[in-house]
C-alpha positions as CSV (number, residue, x, y, z in Angstrom):
1,X,108.5,-200.7,-115.7
2,X,111.0,-200.0,-113.0
3,X,111.1,-196.3,-113.9
4,X,107.5,-195.9,-112.9
5,X,108.0,-197.2,-109.3
6,X,107.6,-194.2,-107.0
7,X,106.6,-191.9,-109.9
8,X,103.9,-193.4,-112.1
9,X,103.1,-189.9,-113.5
10,X,106.5,-189.6,-115.1
11,X,105.2,-191.0,-118.5
12,X,102.0,-190.6,-120.5
13,X,102.3,-194.0,-122.0
14,X,104.2,-197.3,-121.8
15,X,104.3,-199.8,-124.6
16,X,106.1,-203.1,-124.0
17,X,106.7,-205.4,-127.0
18,X,107.7,-209.0,-126.2
19,X,109.2,-207.8,-123.0
20,X,110.9,-209.9,-120.4
21,X,108.3,-210.4,-117.7
22,X,108.5,-208.7,-114.3
23,X,109.7,-212.0,-112.7
24,X,112.7,-212.0,-115.1
25,X,113.9,-214.8,-117.3
26,X,114.4,-217.4,-114.5
27,X,110.7,-218.7,-114.2
28,X,110.3,-218.5,-118.0
29,X,113.5,-220.6,-118.5
30,X,112.1,-223.2,-116.1
31,X,108.9,-223.3,-118.1
32,X,110.9,-223.8,-121.3
33,X,112.8,-226.6,-119.7
34,X,109.6,-228.3,-118.6
35,X,107.7,-227.7,-121.8
36,X,110.3,-227.7,-124.5
37,X,113.2,-229.7,-123.2
38,X,117.0,-229.2,-122.7
39,X,117.8,-228.7,-126.3
40,X,115.7,-225.5,-126.6
41,X,117.0,-224.2,-123.3
42,X,120.6,-224.9,-124.4
43,X,120.0,-223.1,-127.7
44,X,118.6,-220.0,-125.9
45,X,121.5,-220.1,-123.4
46,X,124.2,-220.3,-126.1
47,X,122.4,-217.9,-128.3
48,X,122.5,-215.1,-125.7
49,X,125.4,-216.0,-123.4
50,X,127.8,-217.0,-126.2
51,X,126.3,-214.7,-128.8
52,X,125.6,-217.4,-131.4
53,X,122.2,-215.8,-132.1
54,X,124.1,-213.0,-133.7
55,X,126.4,-215.3,-135.7
56,X,124.3,-218.3,-136.7
57,X,121.6,-217.3,-139.3
58,X,119.4,-220.3,-138.5
59,X,119.4,-219.6,-134.8
60,X,118.9,-215.9,-135.3
61,X,115.9,-216.6,-137.5
62,X,114.5,-219.2,-135.1
63,X,114.8,-216.8,-132.1
64,X,113.7,-213.5,-133.6
65,X,111.9,-213.8,-137.0
66,X,109.1,-215.6,-138.8
67,X,109.8,-218.4,-141.3
68,X,108.7,-216.0,-144.0
69,X,111.6,-213.6,-143.4
70,X,114.1,-213.7,-146.2
71,X,117.6,-215.0,-145.5
72,X,119.1,-211.8,-146.9
73,X,117.1,-209.7,-144.5
74,X,118.0,-211.9,-141.6
75,X,121.7,-211.4,-142.6
76,X,121.2,-207.7,-142.7
77,X,119.7,-207.6,-139.2
78,X,122.5,-209.9,-138.0
79,X,125.1,-207.3,-139.2
80,X,123.2,-204.7,-137.2
81,X,123.0,-207.0,-134.1
82,X,126.8,-207.5,-134.3
83,X,127.3,-203.7,-134.2
84,X,125.2,-203.5,-131.1
85,X,126.0,-206.6,-129.1
86,X,128.0,-204.9,-126.4
87,X,126.2,-205.4,-123.1
88,X,124.7,-202.2,-121.8
89,X,123.7,-203.3,-118.3
90,X,124.8,-205.3,-115.4
91,X,122.6,-208.5,-115.4
92,X,123.2,-209.2,-111.7
93,X,122.0,-205.6,-110.9
94,X,118.9,-206.2,-112.9
95,X,118.1,-209.5,-111.1
96,X,118.3,-207.7,-107.7
97,X,115.8,-205.1,-108.9
98,X,113.2,-207.3,-110.7
99,X,109.8,-205.5,-110.7
100,X,108.0,-208.6,-109.4
101,X,109.8,-208.2,-106.1
102,X,107.6,-205.2,-105.3
103,X,104.4,-206.5,-106.8
104,X,101.1,-206.8,-104.9
105,X,99.7,-210.1,-103.9
106,X,97.7,-210.0,-107.2
107,X,100.9,-209.6,-109.2
108,X,100.3,-206.0,-110.0
109,X,102.7,-203.0,-109.9
110,X,102.3,-201.3,-106.5
111,X,102.0,-197.9,-108.2
112,X,98.8,-198.9,-109.9
113,X,96.8,-198.6,-106.7
114,X,99.0,-195.7,-105.4
115,X,98.4,-193.7,-108.5
116,X,94.6,-194.1,-108.4
117,X,94.4,-193.3,-104.7
118,X,96.5,-190.1,-104.7
119,X,95.1,-188.6,-107.9
120,X,98.2,-189.3,-110.1
121,X,97.3,-189.8,-113.8
122,X,98.6,-193.2,-114.6
123,X,100.2,-193.7,-118.0
124,X,98.4,-195.6,-120.7
125,X,99.8,-199.1,-121.0
126,X,100.1,-201.5,-123.8
127,X,101.6,-205.0,-123.6
128,X,102.2,-206.8,-126.9
129,X,103.2,-210.4,-127.3
130,X,103.9,-212.3,-130.5
131,X,102.0,-215.4,-131.4
132,X,105.1,-217.2,-132.6
133,X,107.6,-215.8,-130.1
134,X,110.4,-218.2,-129.4
135,X,112.0,-216.1,-126.6
136,X,109.1,-214.8,-124.5
137,X,106.2,-217.1,-124.0
138,X,102.5,-216.2,-123.7
139,X,102.6,-216.9,-119.9
140,X,105.3,-214.2,-119.6
141,X,103.3,-211.8,-121.7
142,X,100.3,-212.3,-119.6
143,X,102.4,-211.8,-116.4
144,X,103.6,-208.5,-117.8
145,X,100.0,-207.4,-118.6
146,X,98.7,-208.4,-115.2
147,X,101.6,-206.5,-113.6
148,X,100.5,-203.4,-115.5
149,X,96.8,-203.9,-115.0
150,X,95.9,-204.4,-118.7
151,X,94.9,-207.2,-121.1
152,X,97.7,-208.4,-123.4
153,X,97.5,-208.0,-127.1
154,X,99.0,-210.7,-129.3
155,X,100.1,-210.0,-132.8
156,X,101.1,-212.3,-135.7
157,X,104.8,-212.8,-135.9
158,X,107.9,-213.6,-134.0
159,X,109.9,-212.0,-131.2
160,X,111.2,-208.9,-133.1
161,X,107.7,-207.7,-133.9
162,X,109.0,-204.3,-135.2
163,X,111.4,-205.9,-137.6
164,X,109.5,-209.1,-138.6
165,X,107.5,-209.7,-141.7
166,X,104.3,-208.4,-140.0
167,X,105.9,-205.2,-138.8
168,X,103.3,-202.9,-140.5
169,X,100.3,-204.6,-138.8
170,X,102.1,-204.4,-135.5
171,X,103.0,-200.7,-136.0
172,X,99.3,-200.1,-136.9
173,X,98.2,-201.7,-133.7
174,X,100.5,-199.5,-131.7
175,X,99.3,-196.4,-133.6
176,X,95.7,-197.4,-132.8
177,X,96.6,-197.5,-129.1
178,X,98.3,-194.1,-129.3
179,X,95.2,-192.6,-131.0
180,X,93.0,-194.2,-128.3
181,X,95.0,-192.7,-125.4
């Protein structure tokens, strides 16, 4: 999202799948605390901060996958997560540059109106959320869609929609969007 600020014509398309909303994790974490309680927030905190989501199969499955995912496949994905768990960005830097900080009063990306007013072809946009996502709630998905000026699409499955048991249906939905654009 941030890459399009100042240059919305840089990409032909943008598909966000179960993405952290433009306001970041803070408001979503508060919603989780209010709606789900401290135990859930603690599980998410320890899962990401202490890395237990990559070492505890039950927590990993709860966070990322549907109940129908086999334990052996969860274990295989956990091995891959372990290989890639080194942080690749500075979280404090991300917080200072949250997209919502530049949003319009309607919660939209500023480049949506700029692009249409100066003749720039805006990229096609797709925002996908998962019906059973434990990590990104429907409110966060709708916020992301509003920011990008589109309606959200919700697919069956859990957070890791491209790895989960319904991955083929999700991939087909993305292919449909690509064909439409």
